[in-house]
C-alpha positions in Angstrom: 131.6 107.1 75.2 134.5 107.8 72.8 135.5 104.9 70.6 138.8 104.8 68.8 140.8 102.5 66.6 144.5 102.5 67.5 147.7 100.7 66.5 149.3 98.1 68.8 152.4 96.6 67.2 151.0 97.6 63.8 147.7 95.9 64.4 144.4 97.8 64.5 142.6 97.5 67.9 139.3 98.8 69.1 139.6 101.1 72.2 137.6 103.3 74.5 139.0 106.7 75.4 138.9 107.3 79.2 140.6 110.4 80.5 144.3 110.2 79.2 144.2 106.4 78.5 142.9 104.2 75.7 141.2 101.1 77.1 141.7 98.0 74.9 138.1 96.9 74.5 138.7 93.2 74.1 141.4 92.9 76.7 139.5 94.9 79.3 136.3 92.9 78.8 138.3 89.7 79.2 140.0 91.0 82.4 136.7 92.2 83.9 135.1 88.9 83.2 138.1 87.0 84.7 137.9 89.1 87.9 134.1 88.5 88.0 133.2 91.7 89.7 131.0 93.2 87.1 127.9 92.1 85.0 128.6 91.5 81.4 126.2 90.3 78.7 128.6 89.2 75.9 131.1 86.3 76.2 133.7 88.6 74.7 134.2 91.9 72.9 136.0 92.0 69.5 139.2 93.8 68.8 137.8 95.5 65.7 135.2 98.2 65.1 133.1 96.5 62.4 132.6 93.3 64.4 131.8 95.4 67.5 129.1 97.4 65.6 127.6 94.2 64.2 127.1 92.9 67.7 124.7 95.7 68.3 123.3 97.1 71.6 124.7 94.3 73.8 128.3 95.0 72.8 127.7 98.8 73.2 126.3 98.2 76.7 129.2 95.9 77.7 131.7 98.6 76.5 130.1 101.1 78.8 130.2 98.6 81.6 133.8 97.9 80.9 134.6 101.6 81.0 132.9 102.0 84.4 134.8 99.0 85.7 138.1 100.4 84.4 137.6 103.8 86.1 137.4 102.2 89.6 140.0 99.4 89.0 143.4 99.6 90.7 146.3 101.2 88.7 148.0 97.9 88.0 144.9 96.4 86.5 144.2 99.6 84.5 147.7 99.6 83.0 147.4 95.9 82.0 144.5 96.6 79.6 145.2 100.2 78.4 147.9 102.5 77.1 148.5 106.2 77.3 146.6 108.3 74.8 149.6 110.6 74.3 151.9 109.0 71.8 149.3 106.5 70.6 148.7 106.2 66.8 145.0 106.7 66.1 143.5 105.4 62.9 140.0 106.2 61.5 137.6 105.1 64.2 135.9 103.0 61.5 139.0 102.1 59.5 137.2 99.9 57.0 133.7 101.3 56.4 131.3 98.9 54.6 130.3 101.8 52.4 130.6 105.6 52.4 128.0 108.2 51.3 128.4 111.9 51.5 125.5 114.3 51.7 124.9 117.9 50.6 123.0 119.1 53.6 124.2 122.7 54.4 122.3 125.3 52.4 124.9 128.1 53.1 127.5 126.0 51.3 125.3 125.1 48.3 124.1 128.7 47.9 127.5 130.2 48.1 129.0 127.6 45.7 126.3 128.2 43.1 126.4 132.0 43.5 130.1 131.9 42.9 129.5 130.0 39.6 126.9 132.6 38.6 123.9 130.2 38.7 120.6 130.3 40.6 120.0 128.3 43.8 118.7 125.0 42.6 115.1 124.3 43.9 115.7 120.6 44.0 117.9 121.1 47.0 114.7 121.6 49.1 113.1 118.5 47.6 115.5 115.7 48.4 118.5 115.1 50.7 120.9 114.2 48.0 124.2 112.3 48.5 126.9 110.5 46.4 129.0 107.5 47.0 132.7 107.9 47.6 135.6 105.5 48.0 135.3 103.6 51.3 138.6 101.9 50.7 140.5 105.2 50.7 139.8 106.1 54.4 142.4 107.1 57.0 142.5 108.9 60.3 144.8 111.5 61.8 148.2 111.9 60.3 149.6 112.1 56.8 147.4 112.3 53.7 149.2 111.1 50.6 148.5 112.8 47.3 150.0 112.7 43.8 150.7 115.5 41.3 147.3 115.8 39.7 145.7 116.1 43.1 147.5 119.4 43.6 145.4 121.1 41.0 143.4 123.1 43.5 143.7 120.7 46.4 141.0 121.4 48.9 139.7 120.3 52.3 136.0 120.0 53.2 134.9 120.4 56.8 132.1 117.9 57.6 130.5 115.8 60.3 129.8 112.1 59.7 127.7 109.3 61.3 128.3 105.6 61.3 125.4 103.2 61.1 125.1 101.0 64.1 122.4 98.5 63.1 121.0 97.0 59.9 117.9 98.6 58.5 115.9 99.1 55.3 113.2 101.7 54.4 113.9 103.5 57.7 111.6 106.4 58.5 113.3 109.7 59.6 111.3 109.6 62.8 113.1 106.3 63.7 116.4 106.8 62.0 118.5 108.2 64.9 118.2 104.9 66.6 120.3 103.4 63.8 123.2 105.9 64.5 126.1 104.5 66.5 127.8 107.9 66.8 129.3 111.0 65.2 132.8 111.9 64.1 134.7 114.6 62.3 135.2 114.1 58.5 137.4 115.8 56.0 136.4 115.1 52.4 139.6 115.9 50.5 139.0 117.2 46.9 141.1 117.8 43.9 139.0 120.5 42.3 140.7 120.6 38.8 140.0 116.9 38.4 136.5 117.2 39.9 135.4 120.1 37.6 136.7 118.4 34.5 135.1 115.1 35.0 131.7 116.5 36.2 131.3 118.3 32.8 130.3 114.8 31.6 127.5 114.7 34.2 129.1 111.9 36.1 131.2 111.8 39.3 132.8 113.1 41.2 135.3 110.3 40.7 139.1 110.9 40.6 138.5 114.4 42.1 137.4 112.7 45.3 138.3 109.1 45.5 141.9 109.4 46.7 141.3 110.4 50.4 138.7 110.8 53.1 139.9 111.3 56.7 137.7 110.4 59.8 138.4 110.8 63.5 140.0 111.1 65.9 137.2 109.2 67.7 133.6 108.1 67.4 131.3 109.7 70.0 128.1 107.8 70.9 124.8 109.7 71.0 124.4 109.4 74.8 127.5 111.6 75.3 125.8 114.3 73.1 122.4 114.4 74.8 122.9 117.9 76.3 123.6 119.4 72.8 120.9 117.4 71.0 117.5 118.8 70.0 114.9 116.2 69.0 112.7 117.3 66.1 110.0 115.5 64.0 112.6 115.1 61.2 115.5 113.9 63.4 118.1 115.1 65.8 119.9 118.4 65.5 123.3 118.7 67.2 124.7 122.1 68.5 128.3 121.5 67.8 130.7 124.2 66.6 132.9 123.3 63.6 136.2 124.9 62.7 139.1 124.4 60.3 142.6 125.7 61.0 145.3 125.5 58.4 148.9 126.1 59.4 147.7 127.9 62.4 145.1 130.1 60.6 141.4 129.7 61.2 139.7 129.6 57.9 136.3 128.0 58.6 133.5 128.2 61.2 130.1 126.5 61.2 127.8 124.4 63.3 126.3 120.9 62.8 122.9 122.3 63.8 122.9 124.4 60.6 122.3 121.3 58.5 119.2 121.9 56.4 118.6 118.2 56.1 119.2 116.1 59.2 121.1 112.9 59.3 117.8 111.1 59.9 116.3 112.5 56.7 119.5 111.4 54.8 119.2 107.9 56.3 115.5 107.7 55.2 116.5 108.6 51.6 119.5 106.3 51.6 117.6 103.3 53.0 114.7 103.5 50.5 114.7 100.1 48.9 118.3 99.5 50.2 119.7 97.9 53.3 122.0 99.9 55.4 124.6 98.0 57.4 126.6 98.5 60.6 129.8 100.3 59.5 128.2 102.3 56.7 129.5 105.9 57.0 127.4 108.9 55.9 128.8 112.5 55.7 126.9 115.7 56.2 128.4 117.5 53.3 130.5 120.7 53.7 129.4 123.3 56.1 129.2 127.0 55.1 132.8 128.4 54.7 134.0 124.8 55.0 136.3 124.7 51.9 138.5 126.8 49.7 136.2 126.4 46.7 133.6 128.4 48.5 136.0 130.8 50.3 138.0 131.6 47.1 134.9 132.1 45.1 133.6 134.5 47.6 136.9 136.5 47.4 137.7 135.8 51.1 141.2 134.9 49.7 142.5 136.8 46.7 144.7 135.5 45.3 143.1 132.1 45.8 144.4 129.8 48.5 144.8 126.0 47.8 146.5 123.3 49.7 150.1 122.3 49.0 152.5 119.6 50.4 153.5 120.3 54.0 150.2 122.1 54.9 148.7 121.0 58.2 144.9 120.9 58.2 143.0 120.6 61.5 139.2 120.0 61.3 137.6 120.3 64.8 134.1 119.7 66.0 133.1 120.4 69.6 133.0 117.2 71.6 134.1 115.2 68.5 137.7 116.2 68.7 140.4 117.6 66.4 141.3 115.7 63.2 144.8 116.8 62.1 146.3 115.9 58.8 149.5 116.8 56.9 149.6 116.9 53.1 152.4 114.7 51.7 153.2 114.4 48.0 154.1 111.0 46.7 156.3 111.0 43.6 154.9 108.3 41.3 155.7 107.6 37.7 152.4 107.6 35.8 151.1 108.5 32.4 147.7 109.8 33.7 146.9 113.3 32.5 144.0 115.6 32.9 
């Protein structure tokens, strides 16, 4: 099942993608209950993603039931509770995450980045699935990404996969962690490298180099839809999903989610140690190998170096998870902030 958040008269609404239409989750559930020809557990489904996730398995099962009901309903009924996908404005599937962590799970990326800086591979990479917190209030979906002048100092994309937590848990073991995952989606962790490198000299951060934008989408895919590309291991699921980035029509990155050295389950185990994870928490994989200009430029794939600029169109795609397309837009703002 593909879950989306879309705009209806400027209001965010939870939807289910079915063929070329977006089913409005709350309206379709109400209509199916009114017609009385299907079995539903919940009295109603909400119009927003966070409330839906907090309702747990019962809401997820009702959403699947509603989708099945919709697919066999007559055209008039279908159109009363849905809209065409074409032309719809999609937001981040989880437009208001309760928190956002980003991992560092792809060895190829870490090795290349360190090699390009002339330092040895850090042995601690194999000890712990490290992550950092980023700004969960600066999330958007497909469409324009607004930046300011200082962000253009080596503005970069980062091709990632992300999960959203679907149920509350604490001290979760890796062997059980995939049951806490509501689904997967594409993530672009935008980075202003000049700002990032300056502030990290103080051994804190990243802060201003990262906190201005993260894009997610175009939809959230539940794990049952990925069963045929999922390998179950003692340390958690691995997903055979090709990852690519295309910028202005040029393919610049290729990876695969299965190449994560640390699984999402292992990251969840680490993140939940002594801490409660909540429905709506988002966790990124970290950048895949070749998944950013910092790595590609350092490896002399592009010489002179290539960095993003206003007007550039960045499309991050993961098989089955869709294509997340963003355009860089420069906002002119009067500010005294300097490097």
